[in-house]
C-alpha positions in Angstrom: -10.5 -30.4 -1.7 -7.3 -28.7 -0.7 -4.4 -31.1 -0.3 -1.9 -30.8 2.5 0.7 -29.6 -0.1 -1.7 -27.0 -1.4 -2.3 -25.8 2.2 1.4 -25.7 2.9 1.9 -23.7 -0.4 -0.8 -21.2 0.5 0.5 -20.6 4.1 4.1 -20.3 2.8 3.1 -17.1 1.1 3.1 -15.4 4.4 6.9 -15.2 4.0 8.5 -12.8 1.5 11.1 -15.3 0.3 8.4 -17.7 -0.8 6.4 -14.9 -2.4 9.5 -14.1 -4.4 10.2 -17.7 -5.3 6.6 -18.4 -6.4 6.1 -14.9 -7.9 2.7 -14.9 -6.0 0.8 -13.4 -3.2 -2.2 -14.3 -1.0 -5.4 -12.4 -0.7 -8.4 -13.4 1.5 -11.9 -12.2 1.8 -15.0 -11.9 -0.3 -14.7 -8.3 -1.6 -10.9 -8.2 -1.7 -10.5 -11.3 -3.9 -13.3 -10.0 -6.2 -11.7 -6.6 -6.5 -8.2 -7.9 -7.3 -9.3 -10.6 -9.7 -9.7 -8.3 -12.7 -6.2 -6.8 -12.2 -4.0 -9.7 -11.2 -3.8 -13.2 -12.8 -5.3 -15.7 -10.4 -3.2 -18.9 -10.0 -5.4 -20.6 -7.4 -8.9 -19.9 -6.2 -10.3 -21.7 -3.2 -13.9 -20.8 -2.3 -17.1 -22.2 -1.0 -19.7 -23.3 -3.5 -21.9 -20.3 -2.6 -19.1 -17.8 -3.3 -18.3 -19.5 -6.7 -22.0 -19.3 -7.7 -22.2 -15.6 -6.8 -18.9 -14.7 -8.7 -19.0 -16.7 -11.9 -16.8 -14.0 -13.6 -13.8 -14.7 -11.4 -11.5 -17.1 -13.3 -8.3 -18.9 -12.2 -5.7 -21.4 -13.4 -7.0 -23.7 -10.7 -10.3 -23.5 -8.9 -11.1 -25.6 -5.8 -14.5 -25.8 -4.2 -13.9 -26.0 -0.4 -15.7 -26.1 2.9 -15.3 -23.5 5.6 -13.3 -26.1 7.6 -10.8 -26.5 4.7 -10.5 -22.7 4.3 -9.8 -22.3 8.0 -6.9 -24.8 7.7 -5.3 -22.8 4.9 -6.2 -19.3 6.0 -3.9 -16.8 7.8 -6.9 -14.9 9.2 -8.5 -15.5 12.6 -11.9 -15.4 11.0 -11.8 -16.7 7.4 -14.5 -15.7 5.0 -15.7 -17.6 2.0 -12.7 -17.4 -0.3 -8.9 -17.1 -0.6 -6.9 -16.6 -3.8 -3.3 -16.8 -4.8 -2.5 -14.1 -7.4 0.5 -13.7 -9.6 2.8 -10.8 -8.8 2.9 -8.3 -11.6 5.6 -5.8 -12.3 5.0 -2.2 -13.4 7.3 0.0 -15.5 9.2 2.4 -13.3 7.6 5.7 -14.2 9.7 8.6 -12.8 7.9 11.0 -15.0 4.7 10.5 -13.0 6.0 13.1 -10.5 5.9 15.9 -13.0 2.4 14.9 -14.2 0.7 14.1 -11.0 0.9 13.9 -7.2 2.8 10.9 -6.0 3.9 9.5 -2.6 7.3 8.3 -1.4 7.8 6.1 1.6 11.0 6.3 3.5 11.3 3.0 5.5 7.7 2.7 6.5 7.9 -0.7 8.2 4.5 -1.7 9.6 2.4 -3.7 7.1 -0.8 -2.3 8.4 0.4 1.3 8.1 1.6 0.6 4.5 -1.8 -1.0 3.6 -3.7 2.0 5.0 -1.4 4.4 3.1 -2.1 2.5 -0.2 -5.8 2.8 0.5 -5.5 6.5 1.3 -3.6 7.0 -2.0 -6.3 5.2 -3.9 -9.0 7.4 -2.2 -7.2 10.6 -3.2 -6.4 9.6 -6.7 -2.7 9.0 -6.2 -1.6 6.3 -8.6 2.1 5.9 -7.8 4.0 5.2 -4.6 7.8 5.1 -4.6 9.2 3.1 -1.7 12.7 2.8 -0.3 14.1 -0.7 -0.2 13.6 -0.8 3.6 9.9 -0.2 3.3 7.6 -3.1 4.1 6.6 -5.4 1.3 3.3 -4.3 -0.2 2.3 -7.9 -0.9 2.7 -9.1 2.7 -0.7 -10.7 3.6 -1.4 -8.1 6.3 -0.7 -5.3 3.9 -2.8 -6.8 1.2 -5.7 -7.1 3.6 -5.3 -3.5 4.8 -5.4 -2.1 1.3 -9.0 -3.3 0.8 -8.4 -3.8 -2.9 -6.5 -0.5 -3.5 -3.6 -2.6 -4.9 -5.6 -3.0 -8.0 -5.3 0.7 -8.8 -2.1 2.0 -7.0 1.3 1.1 -8.4 4.2 0.5 -6.0 7.8 1.1 -7.1 10.7 -0.1 -4.8 13.9 1.8 -5.5 16.9 3.6 -4.2 14.8 6.5 -2.9 17.7 8.9 -2.4 18.9 8.4 -6.0 15.3 8.7 -7.3 14.6 12.0 -5.5 17.9 13.4 -6.7 16.9 12.6 -10.3 13.8 14.8 -10.0 15.7 18.0 -10.4 13.3 21.0 -10.1 10.2 19.0 -9.1 8.5 19.9 -5.8 9.4 17.4 -3.0 7.3 17.7 0.1 7.8 16.3 3.6 6.4 16.9 7.1 8.6 18.2 9.9 8.1 19.8 13.3 9.9 22.9 12.0 8.1 23.0 8.7 5.6 25.6 7.4 2.0 25.3 8.4 0.4 23.2 5.7 -2.8 25.2 5.9 -1.1 28.4 5.0 1.0 27.1 2.1 0.1 27.0 -1.6 0.3 23.4 -2.6 0.8 22.0 -6.1 -1.2 19.5 -8.2 2.0 17.5 -8.9 5.2 16.5 -7.1 6.3 14.0 -4.5 5.1 13.8 -0.9 7.6 11.9 1.3 6.4 10.1 4.5 8.9 8.8 7.0 9.5 5.8 9.3 7.1 5.3 12.2 9.7 5.9 14.9 12.3 8.0 13.3 10.5 10.0 10.7 12.2 11.0 7.4 15.8 10.0 7.4 18.5 12.7 7.4 19.7 11.7 3.9 16.2 12.1 2.5 15.4 15.2 4.5 18.3 17.0 2.8 16.6 16.5 -0.5 13.2 17.9 0.4 12.6 21.4 -0.8 9.1 22.0 0.6 9.0 21.4 4.4 5.5 21.2 5.8 4.0 21.0 9.3 0.6 19.7 10.4 -0.3 21.8 13.4 -2.2 20.5 16.4 -5.3 22.4 17.7 -5.4 24.7 19.6 -1.9 26.0 19.0 0.5 25.7 22.0 -1.7 23.1 23.7 0.0 20.0 25.1 -1.0 17.0 22.9 0.3 13.7 21.8 3.9 13.7 20.6 3.1 12.8 17.0 0.6 11.3 14.7 0.6 7.8 13.1 2.2 7.9 9.7 -0.9 6.6 7.9 -3.1 9.3 9.7 -0.6 12.0 8.7 -0.6 10.8 5.1 -4.4 11.1 5.0 -4.3 14.6 6.5 -1.6 15.8 4.1 -3.3 14.2 1.0 -6.6 15.7 1.9 -5.2 19.2 2.1 -3.5 18.8 -1.3 -6.7 17.7 -2.9 -8.8 20.3 -1.0 -6.8 23.1 -2.6 -7.7 21.8 -6.1 -11.5 22.1 -5.4 
């Protein structure tokens, strides 16, 4: 049974300050919890008896068998599933050298949790293991972001940093970004390493970061010159850009 204090604790993790204080984050859903359990230490597991029987390998500091009614009182979802878990936040070594060895993403103040979660999922799909985020980028462990990643947080490392200083430190590495006055991405020779910068939903890449980008790309609409939407969603653009980088490696 989940006590009132336990429910209060679980629901408090919706807020960043409590995630930081408790060094923990919340994940909900059958597949998501199972995917994350082998990569993050589980502090609290609350699940139905059926889920626990079907997932005997999932271990936690504390396991509570609950009813659907109890889960609904603790859950942040409109339609709770059979399990929720509180995982311990883990820190990764800041690996600036990853940019010279592989393709990485950088996020310049991406603020929507759903967009961030989708971008993390896109990175996972295309084998991108490091995302460097500005301090103003949404928290990757926001419950909405965690849900949107669909387990990709298990394989993609997020690094929050002074993005301007980080990019400046890269010296001669290729730094890509998308702009309306950039070069058509489909006519450019792209590399198998470097940094792809994606900007804020409303403002795009900030001027101070734009000045550091040495490979300016443009995703053209079709057909050329036809009136279309003003822009693409940042997560959609990330998927298109990453797909073209990987296509050129085939």
